[in-house]
N, C-alpha and C positions, 0 to 999 in steps of 0.2 A: 453634661447632657441636659437637654430641655426636659421638663416634666412630661411633655407629650410623648417622649421616646421611652418612658418607663412602662413596664407592663402594668396591667390593672391591679395585680396583687401588690406590686411595689408602691403604686400610688395610694392604695388603701392603707398600707403599712405606714407610709409617710404621713397621711392624714391622721391616723390613730396616734402616732408618736407626737404630732403637733398638739393634738387635743390633750394627751396625757401631760405634756410639758406645761400647757396652760393651766390645767387643773391642779398640777402638783404645786404650783406657786400659791394656790389658795389654801393649801393644807396648813394646819396648825404646826408650830415649831416641833413639838415632841414627836408627831407622826413623821414629819420630814426627816428628823434625826434617826428614827428607827429605820426608815427606808434607806437612808444613806449607809447606816451600819450594815444592813442586810446586803446592799450592793457590794460593800467592801468585803464582807465574808464570802459572798458568791465569787467575786473575782479572785480572792485568795485560794478558795477551794479549786477553782479552775486552773490556777497556776500550779497548785500542788498536783493536781491530776495530770497535767501535761508533763510536769517533771517526773512523775511516777512512770508514765508511759515512755518517756524518753530514756529513763534508766533501764527499763525492761528491753527496749528496742535496740539501744546502742550495742550491747554485746552480741546481739543476734544479726547485726548487719553483716552481709557478706561483702566480698571485694567488688562484686559487680553492681552493687547498689540495691540489690534485692534484699528482702527481709526473710530470714529463715526463722520461723516460729518454732518454739520448743515442742509443740504437739505434733509436728511433722515427723513421723517415725519412719524407720526403714521399711516396715511392712506396707505402709501407705505408699511409699515410693515405688516399691515393687508392684503393688496393685495397679498404680497409675501407669507404669511401664507396660504391664501386661494388657491393660485395657486399651492402651494406645495402639496395640497391634491388631485389635479386632477389625477395624476398617480394612487393613491390609489383607487379613485373612478372608474377609468377605469379598474383596476385589479379586483375589486369586481364585477363590471358589467360583465366582461368577464367570471369570475368564475360562476356567476349565469346563464349566457347563456349556458355555457358548461354543467352545472348540468341539466338544462331543456332539452337540446339536448339529453343527455344521457338517461334521463327518458323517453323521447319520443321514442327513439330507442328501449329501453327495452320494452315499452308498445307495440310497433309495432311487435316486435319479439314474445311476448307472445300472441298477437292477432292472428298472423300467425299460431302458434302452436295450439291454441284453434280451429281455423277454420279448420285446417287439421284433428284434432281429431273428430270434429263434422261431417265432410263430409265423413270420413272413414266408411267402412262397419262394422267394429268392434265397440262394445259399449265401452265407456271410462273406464268402470270397468275392461275390459280385460287387459288394460295396467297396472292396479294396482295389478293384480294377478301374483305372482312370478312364477307360473308354466307356464304362457304364455311366459315369457322370456326364460325359458328353451326350450319350444316348438320352439320359433324362432331361438334359437342357433342351435338346432338339425336340423331344416329345412335348415339353411344356410350351415351347415356341410355336409348335404346329397347332396346339389347342387354341392359342390366342388368335 
């Protein structure tokens, strides 16, 4: 990649590394040897740490490639399983509430229609007569 494609942080890091390389060649021999020894110790400590992590992780690897850590207990698994059902319970509760609300609304609408029929001057049997609907249609046509 060209330097213009690097992020500003990468460019700053490269400039700092170049300046440190230039200034490290101007150090006295004893200081440069101490720095080399410190780098060697740091690399050895890093290798030892990676080996330690690998020795802990290898026995814990499962067959599917995931890592089972020793602090994952059975209680935590059961807790996660129970918590995973919370959204399902919320969904079921919401659906039940919607069903009840819809039924209540339907019952209120039917009660309103029934009360209008009972208060009206016509008997309810008149609404069941097909000739009555023809009479209503003709009456509305005559008004227009």
